[in-house]
ZAKE-421595 format. One record per atom (N, C-alpha, C): residue in three letters; residue number from 1; atom name; x, y, z; chain. Coordinates in pm, 1 decimal, always signed. Atoms other than C-alpha are relative to their C-alpha. Example, Ala and Ser with C-alpha at 12.3 -4.5 7.8 and 13.67 -1.06 7.14 Angstrom:
REM residues 2
{"ALA",1,"N",{+89.0,-119.0,+0.0},"A"}
{"ALA",1,"CA",{+1230.0,-450.0,+780.0},"A"}
{"ALA",1,"C",{+90.0,+120.0,+0.0},"A"}
{"SER",2,"N",{-82.0,-119.0,-6.0},"A"}
{"SER",2,"CA",{+1367.0,-106.0,+714.0},"A"}
{"SER",2,"C",{-77.0,+109.0,+73.0},"A"}
This chain:
REM residues 87
{"MET",1,"N",{-206.1,+36.2,-3.2},"A"}
{"MET",1,"CA",{-2584.3,+184.3,-69.5},"A"}
{"MET",1,"C",{+14.5,+63.5,+142.9},"A"}
{"LEU",2,"N",{+14.9,+6.7,-150.1},"A"}
{"LEU",2,"CA",{-2504.9,+188.7,+245.4},"A"}
{"LEU",2,"C",{+148.6,+149.2,-0.7},"A"}
{"THR",3,"N",{-111.1,-125.7,+46.1},"A"}
{"THR",3,"CA",{-2276.9,+517.1,+359.4},"A"}
{"THR",3,"C",{+109.2,-75.9,+105.8},"A"}
{"TYR",4,"N",{-77.8,+59.0,-97.4},"A"}
{"TYR",4,"CA",{-1940.3,+466.0,+524.0},"A"}
{"TYR",4,"C",{+15.9,-52.9,+133.6},"A"}
{"LYS",5,"N",{+58.4,-9.7,-117.6},"A"}
{"LYS",5,"CA",{-2059.5,+516.5,+871.7},"A"}
{"LYS",5,"C",{-59.9,-179.3,+25.1},"A"}
{"ASP",6,"N",{+89.5,+147.5,+6.1},"A"}
{"ASP",6,"CA",{-2341.0,+209.9,+807.5},"A"}
{"ASP",6,"C",{+104.0,-45.5,+15.3},"A"}
{"LYS",7,"N",{-67.9,+147.2,-9.3},"A"}
{"LYS",7,"CA",{-2057.3,-3.2,+700.8},"A"}
{"LYS",7,"C",{+71.1,-38.8,+131.6},"A"}
{"ILE",8,"N",{-64.0,+63.6,-104.4},"A"}
{"ILE",8,"CA",{-1855.5,+23.1,+958.7},"A"}
{"ILE",8,"C",{-79.9,-30.6,+139.0},"A"}
{"VAL",9,"N",{+112.2,+44.0,-82.6},"A"}
{"VAL",9,"CA",{-2144.9,-12.8,+1200.7},"A"}
{"VAL",9,"C",{-10.5,-143.5,-52.7},"A"}
{"CYS",10,"N",{+25.0,+130.4,+23.2},"A"}
{"CYS",10,"CA",{-2216.5,-283.8,+1046.4},"A"}
{"CYS",10,"C",{+136.4,-144.3,-6.8},"A"}
{"LEU",11,"N",{-120.8,+89.0,+21.7},"A"}
{"LEU",11,"CA",{-1835.3,-476.9,+1034.7},"A"}
{"LEU",11,"C",{-31.7,-1.7,+135.9},"A"}
{"GLU",12,"N",{-67.2,+14.9,-189.1},"A"}
{"GLU",12,"CA",{-1797.3,-411.5,+1400.7},"A"}
{"GLU",12,"C",{-145.1,-56.0,+96.6},"A"}
{"ASN",13,"N",{+152.6,+116.5,-74.0},"A"}
{"ASN",13,"CA",{-2194.5,-584.4,+1497.3},"A"}
{"ASN",13,"C",{+29.5,-93.3,-125.4},"A"}
{"TYR",14,"N",{-53.1,+131.2,+86.0},"A"}
{"TYR",14,"CA",{-2078.9,-856.7,+1239.0},"A"}
{"TYR",14,"C",{+80.0,-63.7,+87.7},"A"}
{"LEU",15,"N",{-138.8,+52.9,-58.3},"A"}
{"LEU",15,"CA",{-1772.4,-894.3,+1465.5},"A"}
{"LEU",15,"C",{-44.6,-29.5,+132.9},"A"}
{"ASN",16,"N",{+73.8,+25.8,-143.6},"A"}
{"ASN",16,"CA",{-1972.9,-865.8,+1756.9},"A"}
{"ASN",16,"C",{-85.0,-125.9,+26.1},"A"}
{"LYS",17,"N",{+92.5,+142.9,-10.3},"A"}
{"LYS",17,"CA",{-2203.6,-1158.9,+1690.7},"A"}
{"LYS",17,"C",{+79.4,-146.3,+52.2},"A"}
{"ILE",18,"N",{-38.8,+103.1,-64.3},"A"}
{"ILE",18,"CA",{-2179.3,-1455.0,+1904.3},"A"}
{"ILE",18,"C",{+52.2,-145.0,-50.8},"A"}
{"GLU",19,"N",{-87.6,+95.6,+93.3},"A"}
{"GLU",19,"CA",{-1937.8,-1752.5,+1766.3},"A"}
{"GLU",19,"C",{-38.0,-113.0,-12.9},"A"}
{"GLU",20,"N",{+66.8,+121.0,+32.3},"A"}
{"GLU",20,"CA",{-2048.9,-2009.3,+1574.6},"A"}
{"GLU",20,"C",{+83.5,-157.6,-7.3},"A"}
{"ASN",21,"N",{-65.4,+89.6,+59.3},"A"}
{"ASN",21,"CA",{-1771.0,-2217.9,+1505.8},"A"}
{"ASN",21,"C",{+166.8,+48.2,+37.6},"A"}
{"TYR",22,"N",{-150.9,-10.5,-6.5},"A"}
{"TYR",22,"CA",{-1356.7,-2218.6,+1530.3},"A"}
{"TYR",22,"C",{+12.6,+93.8,-51.0},"A"}
{"ALA",23,"N",{-80.1,-118.9,+44.9},"A"}
{"ALA",23,"CA",{-1289.8,-1956.0,+1283.2},"A"}
{"ALA",23,"C",{-69.5,+130.8,+26.3},"A"}
{"ASP",24,"N",{+33.4,-79.1,-79.8},"A"}
{"ASP",24,"CA",{-1525.5,-1752.1,+1472.4},"A"}
{"ASP",24,"C",{+34.6,+103.6,+99.0},"A"}
{"SER",25,"N",{-46.9,-37.1,-115.5},"A"}
{"SER",25,"CA",{-1367.7,-1741.7,+1721.8},"A"}
{"SER",25,"C",{+125.9,+121.6,-18.8},"A"}
{"PHE",26,"N",{-118.1,-79.9,-9.9},"A"}
{"PHE",26,"CA",{-1093.1,-1540.7,+1542.3},"A"}
{"PHE",26,"C",{-20.3,+180.9,-23.5},"A"}
{"LYS",27,"N",{+105.6,-149.4,+39.4},"A"}
{"LYS",27,"CA",{-1359.2,-1237.3,+1501.2},"A"}
{"LYS",27,"C",{+97.8,+88.0,+170.3},"A"}
{"ALA",28,"N",{-54.2,+9.5,-164.8},"A"}
{"ALA",28,"CA",{-1206.0,-1143.3,+1905.3},"A"}
{"ALA",28,"C",{+103.8,+93.7,-53.0},"A"}
{"ASP",29,"N",{-166.9,-53.0,+64.6},"A"}
{"ASP",29,"CA",{-870.9,-1089.4,+1702.1},"A"}
{"ASP",29,"C",{-29.3,+102.3,-102.4},"A"}
{"ILE",30,"N",{+3.0,-135.9,+136.0},"A"}
{"ILE",30,"CA",{-1002.7,-850.3,+1394.1},"A"}
{"ILE",30,"C",{-88.3,+64.6,+98.6},"A"}
{"ILE",31,"N",{+17.4,-99.5,-71.9},"A"}
{"ILE",31,"CA",{-1136.8,-644.9,+1655.2},"A"}
{"ILE",31,"C",{+72.8,+78.7,+97.5},"A"}
{"ILE",32,"N",{-89.6,-94.7,-59.7},"A"}
{"ILE",32,"CA",{-864.7,-579.3,+1838.3},"A"}
{"ILE",32,"C",{+93.6,+36.3,-104.9},"A"}
{"PHE",33,"N",{-86.7,-67.1,+102.3},"A"}
{"PHE",33,"CA",{-644.1,-520.2,+1547.5},"A"}
{"PHE",33,"C",{-78.4,+117.5,-49.7},"A"}
{"ILE",34,"N",{+85.0,-126.3,+51.0},"A"}
{"ILE",34,"CA",{-928.9,-276.7,+1398.6},"A"}
{"ILE",34,"C",{+17.2,+121.6,+103.3},"A"}
{"ASP",35,"N",{+7.2,-55.9,-156.5},"A"}
{"ASP",35,"CA",{-952.5,-139.2,+1784.3},"A"}
{"ASP",35,"C",{-87.6,+118.3,-36.4},"A"}
{"LEU",36,"N",{+152.9,-125.9,-4.8},"A"}
{"LEU",36,"CA",{-1201.1,+206.6,+1688.6},"A"}
{"LEU",36,"C",{-37.8,-55.9,-110.5},"A"}
{"PHE",37,"N",{+51.1,-17.6,+145.1},"A"}
{"PHE",37,"CA",{-1428.8,+153.3,+1462.3},"A"}
{"PHE",37,"C",{-68.6,+135.6,-42.7},"A"}
{"ASP",38,"N",{+39.7,-127.0,+20.4},"A"}
{"ASP",38,"CA",{-1470.4,+510.8,+1368.2},"A"}
{"ASP",38,"C",{+59.2,+39.5,-150.5},"A"}
{"THR",39,"N",{-56.4,-43.0,+125.3},"A"}
{"THR",39,"CA",{-1458.8,+707.3,+1046.8},"A"}
{"THR",39,"C",{+173.4,+10.0,-17.1},"A"}
{"ASN",40,"N",{-172.0,-107.0,+31.7},"A"}
{"ASN",40,"CA",{-1108.1,+867.7,+1062.4},"A"}
{"ASN",40,"C",{+123.5,-139.1,+30.7},"A"}
{"ASN",41,"N",{-50.8,+125.9,+42.6},"A"}
{"ASN",41,"CA",{-961.8,+486.9,+1096.6},"A"}
{"ASN",41,"C",{+28.4,-7.8,-93.4},"A"}
{"THR",42,"N",{-61.5,+39.8,+136.3},"A"}
{"THR",42,"CA",{-738.1,+442.8,+812.1},"A"}
{"THR",42,"C",{-16.1,-183.5,-7.7},"A"}
{"VAL",43,"N",{+55.0,+152.5,-12.5},"A"}
{"VAL",43,"CA",{-753.4,+20.8,+900.1},"A"}
{"VAL",43,"C",{-103.2,+7.9,-94.3},"A"}
{"LEU",44,"N",{+133.8,+28.2,+67.6},"A"}
{"LEU",44,"CA",{-1109.4,+50.5,+794.9},"A"}
{"LEU",44,"C",{-8.8,+80.9,-113.7},"A"}
{"LYS",45,"N",{-16.2,-60.4,+156.7},"A"}
{"LYS",45,"CA",{-1026.0,+240.2,+402.4},"A"}
{"LYS",45,"C",{-25.9,-141.9,-55.3},"A"}
{"PHE",46,"N",{+78.3,+95.7,+68.4},"A"}
{"PHE",46,"CA",{-1140.9,-158.3,+271.7},"A"}
{"PHE",46,"C",{-89.9,+34.5,-16.8},"A"}
{"LEU",47,"N",{+147.1,-6.8,+35.6},"A"}
{"LEU",47,"CA",{-1453.4,-76.8,+290.2},"A"}
{"LEU",47,"C",{-58.8,+61.9,-72.2},"A"}
{"ILE",48,"N",{+57.0,-93.9,+65.5},"A"}
{"ILE",48,"CA",{-1499.6,+200.8,+66.7},"A"}
{"ILE",48,"C",{-26.2,-118.1,-119.7},"A"}
{"ASP",49,"N",{+18.5,+99.7,+130.9},"A"}
{"ASP",49,"CA",{-1483.7,-127.0,-236.5},"A"}
{"ASP",49,"C",{-120.2,-115.5,+58.9},"A"}
{"ILE",50,"N",{+83.3,+138.6,-86.0},"A"}
{"ILE",50,"CA",{-1756.6,-306.4,+2.2},"A"}
{"ILE",50,"C",{-114.1,+117.4,-29.1},"A"}
{"ASN",51,"N",{+88.9,-77.8,+28.1},"A"}
{"ASN",51,"CA",{-2109.1,-197.3,-87.0},"A"}
{"ASN",51,"C",{-140.6,-39.4,+64.9},"A"}
{"THR",52,"N",{+120.4,+56.6,-42.5},"A"}
{"THR",52,"CA",{-2357.3,-425.8,+90.7},"A"}
{"THR",52,"C",{+33.0,-79.7,+153.6},"A"}
{"VAL",53,"N",{+30.7,+62.5,-141.0},"A"}
{"VAL",53,"CA",{-2407.1,-573.8,+450.1},"A"}
{"VAL",53,"C",{+54.6,-167.0,-58.0},"A"}
{"GLY",54,"N",{-1.0,+176.9,+52.1},"A"}
{"GLY",54,"CA",{-2363.1,-979.8,+234.8},"A"}
{"GLY",54,"C",{+168.7,+49.2,-14.5},"A"}
{"GLU",55,"N",{-131.6,-11.1,+36.9},"A"}
{"GLU",55,"CA",{-2039.9,-823.2,+127.5},"A"}
{"GLU",55,"C",{+90.5,+49.7,+103.8},"A"}
{"ILE",56,"N",{-121.2,-15.2,-110.7},"A"}
{"ILE",56,"CA",{-1872.1,-721.4,+443.9},"A"}
{"ILE",56,"C",{-12.6,-159.1,+80.5},"A"}
{"GLU",57,"N",{+22.8,+140.0,-37.7},"A"}
{"GLU",57,"CA",{-2029.1,-1053.7,+602.7},"A"}
{"GLU",57,"C",{+97.0,-77.5,-67.3},"A"}
{"ASN",58,"N",{-102.8,+93.8,+142.8},"A"}
{"ASN",58,"CA",{-1807.2,-1244.1,+281.8},"A"}
{"ASN",58,"C",{+114.5,+11.2,+71.5},"A"}
{"TRP",59,"N",{-156.5,-8.9,-67.5},"A"}
{"TRP",59,"CA",{-1518.9,-1039.2,+390.8},"A"}
{"TRP",59,"C",{+65.8,-9.5,+138.4},"A"}
{"ILE",60,"N",{-33.5,+39.1,-130.1},"A"}
{"ILE",60,"CA",{-1511.0,-1134.3,+754.0},"A"}
{"ILE",60,"C",{-11.5,-164.0,-42.7},"A"}
{"THR",61,"N",{+71.1,+202.9,-41.8},"A"}
{"THR",61,"CA",{-1630.3,-1551.1,+676.3},"A"}
{"THR",61,"C",{+194.5,+16.4,-86.0},"A"}
{"LYS",62,"N",{-111.9,+13.3,+42.3},"A"}
{"LYS",62,"CA",{-1295.9,-1518.5,+410.5},"A"}
{"LYS",62,"C",{+114.6,+56.3,+92.8},"A"}
{"LEU",63,"N",{-115.7,-41.0,-154.4},"A"}
{"LEU",63,"CA",{-1070.3,-1339.1,+702.5},"A"}
{"LEU",63,"C",{+29.6,-110.8,+47.6},"A"}
{"THR",64,"N",{-5.1,+110.2,-133.2},"A"}
{"THR",64,"CA",{-1157.9,-1578.2,+957.6},"A"}
{"THR",64,"C",{+67.6,-130.5,-60.9},"A"}
{"SER",65,"N",{-64.2,+114.2,+104.5},"A"}
{"SER",65,"CA",{-1094.2,-1881.4,+667.8},"A"}
{"SER",65,"C",{+152.5,-6.3,-28.6},"A"}
{"ARG",66,"N",{-107.3,-25.6,+97.1},"A"}
{"ARG",66,"CA",{-782.6,-1756.4,+554.9},"A"}
{"ARG",66,"C",{+52.7,+40.9,+164.8},"A"}
{"ILE",67,"N",{-72.4,+49.4,-142.7},"A"}
{"ILE",67,"CA",{-678.9,-1725.1,+956.3},"A"}
{"ILE",67,"C",{+33.3,-141.9,+25.1},"A"}
{"VAL",68,"N",{-32.7,+166.4,-8.9},"A"}
{"VAL",68,"CA",{-754.3,-2087.7,+993.9},"A"}
{"VAL",68,"C",{+39.8,-69.1,-31.1},"A"}
{"ILE",69,"N",{-55.9,+6.2,+123.2},"A"}
{"ILE",69,"CA",{-597.4,-2160.0,+734.8},"A"}
{"ILE",69,"C",{+112.6,-15.8,-29.2},"A"}
{"ARG",70,"N",{-139.3,-28.8,-16.9},"A"}
{"ARG",70,"CA",{-263.5,-2014.4,+773.7},"A"}
{"ARG",70,"C",{+51.9,+42.5,+143.2},"A"}
{"GLU",71,"N",{-7.2,-22.2,-96.6},"A"}
{"GLU",71,"CA",{-271.9,-1974.2,+1136.6},"A"}
{"GLU",71,"C",{+155.0,-62.7,+76.0},"A"}
{"ASP",72,"N",{-166.0,+88.6,+1.1},"A"}
{"ASP",72,"CA",{+32.8,-2237.8,+1191.8},"A"}
{"ASP",72,"C",{+140.6,+64.0,-37.1},"A"}
{"GLU",73,"N",{-141.0,-108.1,+86.2},"A"}
{"GLU",73,"CA",{+300.2,-1986.4,+963.0},"A"}
{"GLU",73,"C",{+6.2,+97.9,+51.9},"A"}
{"MET",74,"N",{+0.4,-105.9,-58.2},"A"}
{"MET",74,"CA",{+184.2,-1723.6,+1107.2},"A"}
{"MET",74,"C",{-48.4,+82.1,+119.1},"A"}
{"GLU",75,"N",{+86.3,-55.1,-108.4},"A"}
{"GLU",75,"CA",{+78.9,-1459.8,+1368.7},"A"}
{"GLU",75,"C",{-131.2,+58.0,-39.9},"A"}
{"VAL",76,"N",{+227.1,-67.1,+40.8},"A"}
{"VAL",76,"CA",{-338.2,-1367.5,+1351.8},"A"}
{"VAL",76,"C",{+62.3,+148.2,-33.4},"A"}
{"SER",77,"N",{+24.8,-126.6,+67.7},"A"}
{"SER",77,"CA",{-231.6,-1058.1,+1355.5},"A"}
{"SER",77,"C",{+104.6,+35.0,-167.4},"A"}
{"GLU",78,"N",{-46.5,-67.3,+159.6},"A"}
{"GLU",78,"CA",{-8.5,-1015.7,+1039.9},"A"}
{"GLU",78,"C",{-34.5,-87.2,-78.8},"A"}
{"ILE",79,"N",{+99.2,+50.9,+111.1},"A"}
{"ILE",79,"CA",{-260.3,-1259.9,+851.0},"A"}
{"ILE",79,"C",{-119.2,+111.0,+35.1},"A"}
{"ILE",80,"N",{+88.2,-122.2,+33.2},"A"}
{"ILE",80,"CA",{-519.1,-964.8,+908.5},"A"}
{"ILE",80,"C",{+71.3,+112.4,-86.5},"A"}
{"TYR",81,"N",{-63.4,-105.5,+83.8},"A"}
{"TYR",81,"CA",{-295.8,-715.9,+802.4},"A"}
{"TYR",81,"C",{+80.1,-17.7,-127.6},"A"}
{"ASP",82,"N",{-54.6,+16.8,+83.8},"A"}
{"ASP",82,"CA",{-148.4,-871.6,+558.1},"A"}
{"ASP",82,"C",{-169.4,-35.8,-114.1},"A"}
{"TYR",83,"N",{+142.9,+57.0,+59.0},"A"}
{"TYR",83,"CA",{-568.1,-966.7,+455.2},"A"}
{"TYR",83,"C",{-17.7,+184.2,-65.4},"A"}
{"ILE",84,"N",{+108.6,-159.5,-1.4},"A"}
{"ILE",84,"CA",{-650.6,-551.0,+518.2},"A"}
{"ILE",84,"C",{+97.6,+5.1,-110.8},"A"}
{"GLU",85,"N",{-119.7,-91.6,+58.8},"A"}
{"GLU",85,"CA",{-339.5,-395.5,+342.9},"A"}
{"GLU",85,"C",{+0.7,-34.3,-184.9},"A"}
{"LEU",86,"N",{-45.4,+93.1,+186.0},"A"}
{"LEU",86,"CA",{-271.6,-635.6,+11.8},"A"}
{"LEU",86,"C",{-108.1,-51.5,-56.1},"A"}
{"GLY",87,"N",{+152.1,+3.1,+66.0},"A"}
{"GLY",87,"CA",{-652.1,-711.0,-16.6},"A"}
{"GLY",87,"C",{+40.0,-122.9,-35.0},"A"}
């Protein structure tokens, strides 16, 4: 079982992986949105319900895919906010 701190480290590491496709290019936007990868950052509370590294990677994949689909409709930061806050 990953600790909350482990989850944050995994999230940050995966977001910092080299871009492999267009969707991955939005990882930088997610990093900017999150700002601090720290246990005190309330933006990261979504990690509480995530249990594995695979789930963290899947979460990022879903978010970057959503950004690609909706980037013409909304600002990227709004898409990230909606995904994080509204689930």
